[in-house]
N, C-alpha and C positions, 0 to 999 in steps of 0.2 A: 284758629282753624278747627274744625271738629276732627276728633280722633277717628282713624280708620280701624273698624272692628270687624275684620273678615276672618278671624281665626288664626292670624299670623302676627307674630311680634313686630315691632318696628325693625328689629335686627334682621329678622327673617325676610321681611319685605325689602330692606335695603340690600341685603345679600342677593336677592333675586333681581332687583332693579339693576345692580352692578353688572350682573351676568347679561342681562337684556340689552344694556347700554353697549357691551362689548359686541354682542351679536349684531346690534344695530350699526355699529361702526364697521364691522366686517361686511356686512350686506351693503353698506352705502358705497364703500370702496369698490366692492364687486360690481355694483351697478355702474359706477363711473367707468370702470374698466371695460364692462360689457358694451356700454354705450360707445366709448372711444373706438373699440375695435369694430363695432357695428359701422361706424363712420369711415374707418380707414382700411377695411379689408379690400384686397384687390386680388385678381387671379381668377382661374376657372371656378374656384368654389365661391366666388362673390355672392352670388344670388342666394345660394342655400345657407351660407352663413350669415348674410345679412338678414334674412328672414328668421333663422333660428334665434339669433341674438336679439332681435326685436321681441319675439315671444318671451325670452329670458328676461330682458330688462323690464317688460311689463309685469312679469310675475314677481321679479325682485321689488319692483315699486310698490306692488300691493303688499308683499311681505314686510317691507320696511314700515309702511303705514300701520300694519298689525302689530309690529314690534313696539312702535312709538305708542299706540293705543294701549298695549299691555302694560307698559310702563306707567302710564297715566292711570290706568285702572288700579295700579297698586300704590298710587299716591306719590310717584316719582316724577321726574321730568326727564325727557329724551335729550340726549346730546343733539345739538342742532347746528354745529359748525364743523367746516372741514377740518379746522385746527383740532377740535375735540375728537373727531373721528380718527384722525392720523395719530393722536397721542395714544389711542387704546386698541386700535385695529391690530390684528395678528397677521394681517396680510402684507405683502410688499407692494409698493406703489408702482415701480418701474417708470418713474417720470422721464419723459423725453425719448423713450425707447419704443420703437414700433417694429415688432417682429413681422415675419411672413404669416401667412394664414394658418399654417400649421402650428407654429410657434405661439400665435394667439390663442388657438384652441387649446394648447398644452398648458399655458398659464392659467387659463380659465378653469381647466380641470384641476389643476393644483389648488387654486383658490377655493373652488367648491369642496374639494376634499378637506382642506384645512378647516373650513367651516363646518363640515360634516363631523370631524373629530372634535371640534370645540362644542358643537351642539350635543353630541353623545355625553361629553362630560358634564355639560350645563343641565342636561336632562336629569342625570344622576344627582347632581348637587341640588337641583331645584326640588326633587322629590325626597331625597334622603336626608341632606343637611338642613334644608330650609322648610321642608314639609309642605311645599306648595305643588301639589299634584296638578293643579290646573295649568301653571306654567310649564310643568314637566310634559304635559300632554300637548300644549301649545307648541313647545320646542320639538317634540317628536314629529309633528305635522310639518314643520319647517325643514326638519332634517330630511324627511322623506321627499320634500320638493327638491332640495339640493342633490339628493342621491339620484334623482331622475335627471336633472339637468346635467350632472356629472357623467352619467351613463350615456346620454346623447352625445356629448361632447367626445367621450372617450371612443365611442362608436365611430365617430368621424375620423379620428386618428387611426384607429385600428384598420378601418376600411381602406386607407391608403395602402396598407401593406398587402392587401389581397390580391392574388393572382386573377385574370380575367375568368377563370372558372369558378371563382369564390372561394378557393382554398388559401389559406394563410400560409406564406412561404416559411419553411422551417429555417431556423437560425443555426441548426447543426449542419455541418458539411458531412456528407455520407460518402464512403468510399465505393466506387463502382464495383458491381459484382465482378469477379475474375481478375481484379488487379492484385 
């Protein structure tokens, strides 16, 4: 095989490939969970969540393909089995447990936020430790995608606590005036 000469050492490339494979594993598990919730959601929020999650799993599918292609561009091979994904993911699977719609949203928010934290760390490691600014830039874009998806999901949960006039109820109890 021809040596890859892109200005990174073998160790630098392998370090980045390892980070990318973890991001791939996390993304794939999140895709599976998003699809499962898309299929299983019930209740008054069915249509809005069903449609939102379809948008999210389509975006996740595109991101997964781009992660795998980035790994290949660096001379590595993406993990391609569920066993491999489950061995290195930082997410929890929750097998056999189907929460209500709000619980589904909350779990997906947690997963997106975990991925965002991982990506922040991987951006820094890619750029500073492995000197791969291209991957750092690529991961920054993925992080922004997850930030937007997490925001949309958080907005759904926060919206449930709003009063009909659009004001979020206070968690503090106030003493009435004159008491």
